[in-house]
C-alpha positions as CSV (number, residue, x, y, z in Angstrom):
1,M,0.0,0.0,0.0
2,L,1.9,3.0,1.3
3,D,5.6,2.5,1.7
4,V,6.4,4.8,4.7
5,G,9.8,4.1,6.1
6,F,11.3,5.0,9.4
7,S,13.1,8.1,8.1
8,E,9.9,9.5,6.7
9,I,8.0,9.0,10.0
10,L,10.9,10.7,11.9
11,L,10.9,13.7,9.6
12,T,7.1,14.0,9.8
13,S,7.3,13.8,13.6
14,V,10.0,16.6,13.8
15,I,7.9,18.9,11.5
16,A,4.7,18.2,13.6
17,L,6.6,19.0,16.9
18,V,7.9,22.3,15.5
19,V,4.6,23.3,14.0
20,L,2.2,22.2,16.7
21,G,4.3,22.5,19.8
22,P,4.8,20.1,22.7
23,E,1.4,20.8,24.3
24,R,-0.9,20.0,21.3
25,L,1.2,17.3,19.7
26,P,0.1,14.3,21.9
27,R,-3.6,15.2,21.4
28,V,-3.2,15.5,17.6
29,A,-1.2,12.3,17.5
30,R,-3.9,10.4,19.4
31,Q,-6.6,11.8,17.1
32,V,-4.7,10.8,13.9
33,G,-4.1,7.4,15.4
34,N,-7.9,7.0,16.0
35,W,-8.6,8.0,12.4
36,V,-6.1,5.6,11.0
37,G,-7.5,2.8,13.2
38,R,-11.0,3.5,12.0
39,A,-9.9,3.5,8.4
40,R,-8.1,0.2,8.8
41,A,-11.2,-1.3,10.5
42,M,-13.5,-0.2,7.7
43,A,-11.1,-1.5,5.1
44,R,-11.0,-4.9,6.9
45,Q,-14.8,-5.0,7.2
46,L,-15.2,-4.2,3.6
47,S,-12.7,-6.9,2.6
48,E,-14.4,-9.5,4.8
49,Q,-17.9,-8.6,3.5
50,L,-16.7,-9.0,-0.1
51,D,-15.2,-12.4,0.8
52,R,-18.5,-13.5,2.4
53,E,-20.5,-12.3,-0.6
54,V,-18.3,-14.3,-3.0
55,A,-18.5,-17.4,-0.8
56,A,-22.3,-17.1,-0.6
57,A,-22.5,-16.8,-4.4
58,D,-20.3,-19.9,-4.8
59,L,-22.3,-21.8,-2.2
60,S,-25.6,-20.8,-3.9
61,K,-24.3,-22.2,-7.3
62,E,-23.2,-25.4,-5.6
63,V,-26.6,-25.8,-3.9
64,A,-28.4,-25.2,-7.2
65,K,-26.2,-27.8,-8.9
66,A,-26.7,-30.3,-6.1
67,Q,-30.5,-29.7,-6.1
68,S,-30.7,-30.3,-9.9
69,A,-28.6,-33.5,-9.6
70,L,-30.8,-34.7,-6.8
71,D,-34.0,-33.9,-8.8
72,A,-32.5,-35.7,-11.8
73,S,-31.6,-38.8,-9.7
74,L,-35.1,-38.9,-8.1
75,N,-37.0,-38.3,-11.3
76,P,-34.8,-39.7,-14.1
77,A,-37.3,-39.4,-17.0
78,T,-40.1,-37.3,-15.7
79,P,-41.8,-35.5,-18.5
80,A,-42.9,-31.9,-18.1
81,P,-46.3,-31.6,-16.4
82,P,-49.2,-31.4,-18.9
83,K,-50.5,-28.0,-19.5
84,P,-54.2,-27.4,-18.8
85,A,-56.4,-27.4,-21.8
86,T,-57.9,-24.0,-22.4
87,A,-59.0,-24.5,-26.0
88,A,-62.3,-26.1,-27.0
89,P,-62.3,-29.9,-27.0
90,V,-61.2,-31.6,-30.2
91,T,-63.8,-33.6,-31.9
92,P,-62.8,-36.7,-33.8
93,A,-62.8,-36.6,-37.6
94,P,-65.9,-38.1,-39.3
95,L,-65.6,-41.7,-40.4
96,P,-65.5,-42.3,-44.2
97,T,-68.7,-43.4,-45.8
98,D,-69.5,-45.7,-48.7
99,A,-71.3,-44.8,-51.9
100,F,-74.7,-44.9,-50.0
101,G,-73.6,-42.6,-47.2
102,I,-73.4,-45.4,-44.6
103,A,-70.3,-45.5,-42.3
104,P,-68.8,-48.9,-41.9
105,T,-69.1,-50.5,-38.5
106,A,-66.4,-52.4,-36.7
107,P,-67.1,-56.1,-36.2
108,T,-68.0,-57.2,-32.7
109,P,-66.1,-60.2,-31.5
110,S,-68.2,-63.2,-30.5
111,A,-67.6,-66.8,-29.5
112,D,-67.9,-68.2,-33.1
113,N,-66.7,-65.1,-35.0
114,S,-63.0,-64.4,-34.9
115,A,-62.8,-61.9,-37.8
116,N,-59.7,-60.0,-36.7
117,T,-57.8,-62.7,-34.8
118,A,-56.0,-65.7,-36.3
119,T,-56.1,-68.6,-33.8
120,P,-54.0,-71.6,-34.6
121,P,-55.7,-75.0,-34.5
122,S,-54.1,-75.8,-31.2
123,A,-55.8,-72.8,-29.6
124,A,-59.4,-73.6,-30.4
125,S,-62.1,-71.8,-28.5
126,A,-63.1,-72.9,-25.0
127,D,-66.6,-74.1,-26.1
128,T,-65.2,-76.6,-28.6
129,A,-65.3,-80.1,-27.3
130,P,-62.0,-81.9,-26.9
131,G,-61.1,-83.8,-30.1
132,A,-63.7,-81.9,-32.2
133,A,-62.6,-79.8,-35.1
134,P,-63.1,-76.0,-34.7
135,S,-65.9,-74.4,-36.6
136,A,-65.1,-72.7,-39.9
137,T,-65.6,-69.0,-39.9
138,T,-65.0,-66.3,-42.4
139,G,-63.5,-62.9,-41.6
140,T,-66.2,-60.8,-43.2
141,A,-66.8,-57.3,-41.9
142,S,-70.5,-57.9,-41.3
143,G,-69.8,-60.7,-38.9
144,V,-71.8,-63.4,-40.8
145,T,-70.4,-66.8,-40.4
146,S,-70.6,-69.6,-42.8
147,G,-70.4,-73.3,-42.5
148,A,-71.9,-75.8,-40.2
149,A,-71.6,-73.6,-37.1
150,S,-74.1,-71.0,-38.3
151,G,-76.7,-73.3,-39.8
152,V,-76.7,-71.4,-43.1
153,P,-75.9,-73.2,-46.4
154,N,-72.5,-72.3,-47.7
155,H,-73.2,-72.0,-51.5
156,G,-69.5,-72.3,-52.3
157,H,-68.3,-69.1,-50.7
158,E,-65.7,-69.8,-48.2
């Protein structure tokens, strides 16, 4: 900071003794000493406060990093929470219709109609007697079965 040597302090003291005199010099020296002490204390407090602020900022960064690591370990793949729907509800698109304006219907599964599932012969339905052949069905969209199981003549369409 300030490089004040012994010779400079001695020279200043001699000049102060000559200018102020022996009666006022001790009181002025005490007052100057108090001012210097206060200045040093304020500089030390400022330095300590700056150090505390830097340490608090570093600690805050470390806490935030640890908190994010903890959150990531507790919830590894948590998607963002869904946002509330504020728009009007979405209606499904209309189904395509045939030439007569009739929408096709999905077949309903029944015990003797397996239109959408292919079951191997080893996995016959539960109502088939052991050793009996499974009933012949067709996979038509209307759900109509043919063969001996429905009681309707086949007429060669199978």
